[in-house]
C-alpha atoms as a printed R data frame, in Angstrom:
    type eleno elety resid chain resno       x       y       z
1   ATOM     1    CA   MET     A     1 -24.880 -25.186   6.080
2   ATOM     2    CA   THR     A     2 -21.750 -26.433   4.426
3   ATOM     3    CA   LEU     A     3 -19.129 -28.603   6.070
4   ATOM     4    CA   LEU     A     4 -15.741 -28.449   4.310
5   ATOM     5    CA   THR     A     5 -12.898 -30.918   4.722
6   ATOM     6    CA   THR     A     6  -9.181 -30.783   4.033
7   ATOM     7    CA   PRO     A     7  -6.484 -33.383   4.683
8   ATOM     8    CA   ARG     A     8  -6.087 -32.209   8.304
9   ATOM     9    CA   LEU     A     9  -9.191 -30.137   9.060
10  ATOM    10    CA   ARG     A    10 -12.964 -30.186   9.243
11  ATOM    11    CA   LEU     A    11 -14.415 -26.709   8.680
12  ATOM    12    CA   GLU     A    12 -17.704 -26.758  10.566
13  ATOM    13    CA   PRO     A    13 -20.218 -23.903  10.390
14  ATOM    14    CA   ILE     A    14 -19.897 -22.217  13.775
15  ATOM    15    CA   ASN     A    15 -22.462 -23.240  16.359
16  ATOM    16    CA   ASP     A    16 -22.808 -23.131  20.153
17  ATOM    17    CA   GLN     A    17 -20.645 -26.246  20.583
18  ATOM    18    CA   HIS     A    18 -17.632 -24.279  19.301
19  ATOM    19    CA   LEU     A    19 -17.923 -21.463  21.884
20  ATOM    20    CA   HIS     A    20 -15.113 -22.452  24.234
21  ATOM    21    CA   GLY     A    21 -12.741 -23.469  21.438
22  ATOM    22    CA   LEU     A    22 -13.377 -20.160  19.681
23  ATOM    23    CA   HIS     A    23 -12.936 -18.236  22.911
24  ATOM    24    CA   ALA     A    24  -9.514 -19.855  23.379
25  ATOM    25    CA   ILE     A    25  -8.597 -18.145  20.077
26  ATOM    26    CA   ASN     A    26 -10.523 -14.861  20.290
27  ATOM    27    CA   GLY     A    27  -9.682 -14.485  23.979
28  ATOM    28    CA   ASP     A    28  -5.936 -14.535  23.249
29  ATOM    29    CA   ALA     A    29  -4.654 -10.959  22.950
30  ATOM    30    CA   GLU     A    30  -1.656 -12.136  20.913
31  ATOM    31    CA   VAL     A    31  -3.925 -13.800  18.305
32  ATOM    32    CA   MET     A    32  -6.156 -10.711  18.196
33  ATOM    33    CA   ARG     A    33  -3.377  -8.084  18.088
34  ATOM    34    CA   TYR     A    34  -3.787  -7.437  14.346
35  ATOM    35    CA   ILE     A    35  -7.580  -7.918  14.303
36  ATOM    36    CA   THR     A    36  -9.097  -5.918  17.156
37  ATOM    37    CA   GLY     A    37  -6.037  -5.223  19.260
38  ATOM    38    CA   LYS     A    38  -7.547  -6.865  22.332
39  ATOM    39    CA   ALA     A    39  -8.759 -10.176  23.678
40  ATOM    40    CA   GLU     A    40 -12.482 -10.892  23.576
41  ATOM    41    CA   THR     A    41 -14.526 -11.745  26.651
42  ATOM    42    CA   LEU     A    42 -16.553 -14.956  26.681
43  ATOM    43    CA   ASP     A    43 -19.715 -12.844  26.246
44  ATOM    44    CA   GLU     A    44 -18.207 -11.179  23.155
45  ATOM    45    CA   THR     A    45 -17.359 -14.584  21.680
46  ATOM    46    CA   GLN     A    46 -20.936 -15.765  22.404
47  ATOM    47    CA   ALA     A    47 -22.269 -12.662  20.618
48  ATOM    48    CA   MET     A    48 -20.041 -13.534  17.637
49  ATOM    49    CA   VAL     A    49 -21.413 -17.102  17.598
50  ATOM    50    CA   ASP     A    50 -24.967 -15.748  17.644
51  ATOM    51    CA   ARG     A    51 -24.262 -13.304  14.760
52  ATOM    52    CA   VAL     A    52 -22.582 -16.017  12.720
53  ATOM    53    CA   LYS     A    53 -25.459 -18.478  13.143
54  ATOM    54    CA   ALA     A    54 -27.873 -15.810  11.879
55  ATOM    55    CA   ARG     A    55 -25.649 -15.089   8.862
56  ATOM    56    CA   TRP     A    56 -25.472 -18.772   7.943
57  ATOM    57    CA   THR     A    57 -29.268 -18.762   7.899
58  ATOM    58    CA   GLU     A    58 -29.520 -15.506   5.947
59  ATOM    59    CA   TRP     A    59 -26.621 -15.829   3.485
60  ATOM    60    CA   GLY     A    60 -25.761 -19.541   3.339
61  ATOM    61    CA   PHE     A    61 -22.152 -18.775   4.349
62  ATOM    62    CA   SER     A    62 -20.252 -17.108   7.173
63  ATOM    63    CA   TRP     A    63 -17.646 -18.351   9.672
64  ATOM    64    CA   TRP     A    64 -16.396 -21.898  10.144
65  ATOM    65    CA   ALA     A    65 -14.628 -23.423  13.127
66  ATOM    66    CA   PHE     A    66 -11.434 -25.207  12.037
67  ATOM    67    CA   VAL     A    67 -11.515 -28.564  13.813
68  ATOM    68    CA   GLU     A    68  -8.251 -30.495  13.684
69  ATOM    69    CA   GLN     A    69  -9.161 -34.010  12.589
70  ATOM    70    CA   ALA     A    70  -6.375 -35.680  14.591
71  ATOM    71    CA   SER     A    71  -7.295 -34.086  17.944
72  ATOM    72    CA   GLY     A    72 -10.924 -32.990  17.497
73  ATOM    73    CA   GLU     A    73  -9.954 -29.556  18.851
74  ATOM    74    CA   VAL     A    74 -10.999 -26.162  17.493
75  ATOM    75    CA   ILE     A    75  -7.673 -24.704  16.322
76  ATOM    76    CA   GLY     A    76  -8.886 -21.804  14.199
77  ATOM    77    CA   THR     A    77 -11.728 -20.049  12.507
78  ATOM    78    CA   GLY     A    78 -12.293 -18.508   9.109
79  ATOM    79    CA   CYS     A    79 -14.934 -16.950   6.948
80  ATOM    80    CA   ILE     A    80 -16.476 -16.094   3.683
81  ATOM    81    CA   GLN     A    81 -18.545 -12.990   4.385
82  ATOM    82    CA   TYR     A    82 -19.445  -9.629   2.902
83  ATOM    83    CA   LEU     A    83 -16.521  -7.265   3.399
84  ATOM    84    CA   ALA     A    84 -17.226  -4.943   6.331
85  ATOM    85    CA   ARG     A    85 -20.438  -6.954   6.842
86  ATOM    86    CA   ASP     A    86 -22.134  -4.924   4.080
87  ATOM    87    CA   MET     A    87 -23.974  -6.856   1.356
88  ATOM    88    CA   ALA     A    88 -23.105  -4.080  -1.140
89  ATOM    89    CA   ASN     A    89 -19.416  -5.074  -0.867
90  ATOM    90    CA   PRO     A    90 -17.616  -8.040  -2.442
91  ATOM    91    CA   LEU     A    91 -17.040 -11.186  -0.427
92  ATOM    92    CA   GLU     A    92 -13.981 -11.473   1.753
93  ATOM    93    CA   ILE     A    93 -12.051 -14.444   3.026
94  ATOM    94    CA   GLY     A    94 -10.434 -14.369   6.441
95  ATOM    95    CA   TRP     A    95  -8.932 -16.606   9.126
96  ATOM    96    CA   ARG     A    96  -7.229 -16.782  12.496
97  ATOM    97    CA   LEU     A    97  -5.501 -19.649  14.261
98  ATOM    98    CA   ARG     A    98  -4.778 -20.655  17.802
99  ATOM    99    CA   ARG     A    99  -1.242 -19.570  18.623
100 ATOM   100    CA   ASP     A   100   0.121 -23.135  19.000
101 ATOM   101    CA   ARG     A   101  -1.080 -24.022  15.470
102 ATOM   102    CA   GLN     A   102   0.282 -20.985  13.630
103 ATOM   103    CA   GLY     A   103   3.044 -21.453  11.064
104 ATOM   104    CA   GLN     A   104   2.080 -25.056  10.235
105 ATOM   105    CA   GLY     A   105   0.149 -24.502   6.987
106 ATOM   106    CA   TYR     A   106  -3.325 -24.770   8.521
107 ATOM   107    CA   ALA     A   107  -4.366 -21.263   7.418
108 ATOM   108    CA   SER     A   108  -3.382 -21.942   3.803
109 ATOM   109    CA   GLU     A   109  -5.113 -25.328   3.859
110 ATOM   110    CA   ALA     A   110  -8.347 -23.844   5.210
111 ATOM   111    CA   ALA     A   111  -8.129 -20.795   2.914
112 ATOM   112    CA   ARG     A   112  -7.961 -23.033  -0.184
113 ATOM   113    CA   ALA     A   113 -11.122 -24.868   0.911
114 ATOM   114    CA   MET     A   114 -12.970 -21.634   1.718
115 ATOM   115    CA   ALA     A   115 -11.928 -20.006  -1.579
116 ATOM   116    CA   ALA     A   116 -13.087 -23.094  -3.496
117 ATOM   117    CA   PHE     A   117 -16.449 -22.783  -1.710
118 ATOM   118    CA   ALA     A   118 -16.704 -19.049  -2.502
119 ATOM   119    CA   PHE     A   119 -15.842 -19.447  -6.182
120 ATOM   120    CA   GLY     A   120 -17.569 -22.804  -6.720
121 ATOM   121    CA   THR     A   121 -20.667 -22.928  -4.516
122 ATOM   122    CA   VAL     A   122 -21.380 -19.227  -4.012
123 ATOM   123    CA   GLN     A   123 -20.089 -18.338  -7.514
124 ATOM   124    CA   THR     A   124 -18.661 -15.021  -6.369
125 ATOM   125    CA   PRO     A   125 -16.867 -13.168  -9.186
126 ATOM   126    CA   LEU     A   126 -14.375 -11.531  -6.803
127 ATOM   127    CA   LEU     A   127 -12.875 -12.404  -3.432
128 ATOM   128    CA   LEU     A   128 -10.994  -9.930  -1.243
129 ATOM   129    CA   ALA     A   129  -8.886 -10.354   1.868
130 ATOM   130    CA   VAL     A   130  -7.710  -7.662   4.256
131 ATOM   131    CA   CYS     A   131  -5.231  -7.566   7.105
132 ATOM   132    CA   ASN     A   132  -3.209  -5.176   9.179
133 ATOM   133    CA   PRO     A   133  -0.207  -4.211   7.011
134 ATOM   134    CA   ALA     A   134   2.114  -5.448   9.788
135 ATOM   135    CA   ASN     A   135   0.539  -8.927   9.688
136 ATOM   136    CA   THR     A   136   3.012 -10.397   7.221
137 ATOM   137    CA   ALA     A   137   2.053 -13.990   8.066
138 ATOM   138    CA   SER     A   138  -1.523 -13.370   6.916
139 ATOM   139    CA   SER     A   139  -0.317 -11.525   3.808
140 ATOM   140    CA   ARG     A   140   1.822 -14.558   2.901
141 ATOM   141    CA   VAL     A   141  -1.243 -16.823   3.141
142 ATOM   142    CA   MET     A   142  -3.099 -14.468   0.771
143 ATOM   143    CA   GLU     A   143  -0.209 -14.569  -1.689
144 ATOM   144    CA   ARG     A   144   0.082 -18.380  -1.487
145 ATOM   145    CA   LEU     A   145  -3.626 -18.546  -2.258
146 ATOM   146    CA   GLY     A   146  -2.896 -16.620  -5.458
147 ATOM   147    CA   MET     A   147  -4.329 -13.281  -4.413
148 ATOM   148    CA   ARG     A   148  -2.883 -10.016  -5.745
149 ATOM   149    CA   TYR     A   149  -1.999  -7.090  -3.517
150 ATOM   150    CA   ARG     A   150  -4.079  -4.085  -4.509
151 ATOM   151    CA   GLY     A   151  -2.924  -1.585  -1.891
152 ATOM   152    CA   VAL     A   152  -3.766  -0.158   1.493
153 ATOM   153    CA   GLU     A   153  -7.483   0.564   1.805
154 ATOM   154    CA   ARG     A   154  -9.710   1.633   4.675
155 ATOM   155    CA   TRP     A   155 -11.808  -1.264   6.036
156 ATOM   156    CA   TYR     A   156 -13.127  -1.953   9.525
157 ATOM   157    CA   GLU     A   157 -12.119   1.569  10.597
158 ATOM   158    CA   SER     A   158  -8.424   0.906   9.947
159 ATOM   159    CA   ASP     A   159  -5.899   0.918   7.134
160 ATOM   160    CA   CYS     A   160  -5.665  -2.598   5.715
161 ATOM   161    CA   ALA     A   161  -3.422  -4.357   3.241
162 ATOM   162    CA   THR     A   162  -5.987  -5.473   0.661
163 ATOM   163    CA   TYR     A   163  -5.683  -8.459  -1.668
164 ATOM   164    CA   GLU     A   164  -7.994  -9.736  -4.391
165 ATOM   165    CA   MET     A   165  -8.605 -12.631  -6.744
166 ATOM   166    CA   THR     A   166 -11.216 -13.072  -9.452
167 ATOM   167    CA   ARG     A   167 -13.129 -16.278 -10.076
168 ATOM   168    CA   ALA     A   168 -11.434 -16.552 -13.497
169 ATOM   169    CA   GLU     A   169  -8.007 -16.320 -11.869
170 ATOM   170    CA   TRP     A   170  -8.977 -19.008  -9.351
171 ATOM   171    CA   LEU     A   171 -10.284 -21.327 -12.075
172 ATOM   172    CA   ASN     A   172  -7.085 -20.866 -14.113
173 ATOM   173    CA   ARG     A   173  -4.898 -21.954 -11.185
174 ATOM   174    CA   GLU     A   174  -4.030 -25.526 -10.334
175 ATOM   175    CA   HIS     A   175  -5.984 -26.546  -7.233
């Protein structure tokens, strides 16, 4: 399992030690408003941790906990996973942050590290990202990463703003 680091973050493959930090994020209805529309229970967050651990074993990638190096706290989470959890689909990149850490560049910082992993280690030819069309903050992170808007598509049983980037495009950018 791959640990990633950035100037301010350690991206640790999710494990049981991250449960309460992740629940502080996934249990916040405001954080989840564009993702599921509701806060998760602690049991739902535990089920997510269990699924993610299995995917790390099966795929060699999945969700990371974003641990702020200065405080040691879990402040976010993000992934490289098969879009809609279907191995027939391209890989997707995604993230969410604790409310008190939003708007400070953490999502972009983590997204760059995860994209580098997807294109470098996993060697994916294509990376997608999806979000609720109203989630302009997430769309801006996708654009800063260098992703191109490709339209509204149906993913996760909802209409999503969909962005993409090829490995060639990533390699041609300055990182």
